C-alpha positions as CSV (number, residue, x, y, z in Angstrom):
1,M,0.0,0.0,0.0
2,N,1.5,3.3,-1.0
3,E,1.4,6.6,1.0
4,Y,-1.6,7.9,-0.9
5,H,-3.7,4.8,-0.3
6,E,-2.6,4.7,3.4
7,A,-3.5,8.4,3.9
8,T,-7.0,7.8,2.3
9,H,-7.5,4.7,4.5
10,N,-6.6,6.7,7.6
11,V,-9.0,9.5,6.8
12,S,-11.8,7.1,6.0
13,S,-11.2,5.2,9.2
14,M,-11.2,8.4,11.3
15,R,-14.6,9.1,9.8
16,S,-15.6,5.5,10.6
17,E,-16.8,5.0,7.0
18,E,-17.5,1.6,5.6
19,M,-17.5,2.9,2.0
20,D,-15.3,1.5,-0.8
21,Y,-13.4,4.2,-2.6
22,P,-12.4,3.8,-6.3
23,I,-8.8,4.1,-5.2
24,H,-9.1,1.0,-3.0
25,P,-6.1,-1.3,-3.9
26,E,-8.5,-4.1,-5.0
27,R,-10.6,-1.6,-7.0
28,R,-13.8,-3.5,-6.3
29,L,-16.0,-0.5,-6.8
30,L,-14.7,0.1,-10.2
31,H,-15.6,-3.4,-11.2
32,Q,-19.1,-3.1,-9.6
33,L,-19.8,0.1,-11.5
34,E,-18.4,-1.4,-14.7
35,M,-15.8,1.4,-15.1
36,T,-13.3,-0.9,-16.7
37,D,-12.6,-1.6,-20.4
38,T,-11.5,-5.2,-21.2
39,T,-12.0,-5.1,-25.0
40,D,-8.3,-5.0,-25.8
41,P,-6.8,-8.5,-25.4
42,A,-3.2,-7.2,-25.7
43,H,-3.5,-5.2,-22.5
44,E,-4.9,-5.8,-19.1
45,E,-8.1,-4.0,-18.0
46,V,-8.1,-0.3,-18.5
47,Y,-9.9,2.0,-16.1
48,I,-12.2,4.5,-17.9
49,P,-12.0,8.0,-16.6
50,Y,-15.3,9.5,-15.4
51,T,-16.3,13.0,-14.3
52,F,-19.4,13.5,-12.2
53,I,-21.2,16.8,-11.8
54,L,-22.9,16.6,-8.4
55,D,-25.7,18.7,-6.9
56,R,-25.6,19.9,-3.3
57,D,-27.2,16.7,-2.0
58,R,-24.6,14.7,-3.9
59,T,-27.1,13.5,-6.5
60,I,-25.6,13.1,-10.0
61,Y,-26.5,15.9,-12.3
62,K,-24.4,14.8,-15.3
63,I,-21.8,12.2,-16.1
64,Y,-18.9,12.5,-18.6
65,N,-16.8,9.5,-19.5
66,G,-13.9,9.1,-21.9
67,R,-10.3,9.9,-22.6
68,C,-8.4,12.8,-24.2
69,F,-10.7,14.9,-26.3
70,V,-13.6,12.4,-26.6
71,G,-16.1,12.4,-23.8
72,R,-14.2,14.6,-21.4
73,P,-15.7,17.9,-20.3
74,T,-14.0,21.2,-21.0
75,C,-13.8,23.8,-18.3
76,E,-16.5,25.7,-20.1
77,K,-18.9,22.7,-20.0
78,I,-18.2,22.2,-16.3
79,R,-18.9,25.9,-15.7
80,M,-22.1,25.8,-17.6
81,D,-23.3,22.7,-15.7
82,L,-22.5,24.3,-12.3
83,R,-24.2,27.5,-13.4
84,A,-27.3,25.5,-14.3
85,L,-27.2,23.8,-10.9
86,M,-26.7,27.0,-9.1
87,S,-29.7,28.6,-11.0
88,K,-32.0,26.1,-9.4
89,R,-31.2,27.3,-5.9
90,P,-33.7,29.5,-4.1
91,D,-31.0,32.1,-3.3
92,W,-29.9,32.5,-6.9
93,I,-30.1,36.2,-7.6
94,Y,-28.8,36.4,-11.2
95,S,-31.0,36.2,-14.2
96,D,-30.3,35.8,-17.9
97,E,-31.4,39.4,-18.5
98,Q,-28.7,40.9,-16.3
99,K,-25.4,41.8,-17.8
100,V,-22.3,41.5,-15.7
């Protein structure tokens, strides 16, 4: 177990969490969520990178998956998603008509 895994394990044990993290050495959660690609017989399994946009209550608003330029969100896409989430809040004071 390297230092990063050990530090994560220590933090999760301090919080007394029983949750599997994707960085768990056995990577059980990645297999359960089918976040691996096994179509290439020349290489072992490859983990597919995912980006989750979460709401305040940690519900998933949007999922991006992919590598390099295909399927990965740009900074602008993430900004637009977060702005859309923020606009649903009751304390949102900006409207589309206002110019900044």
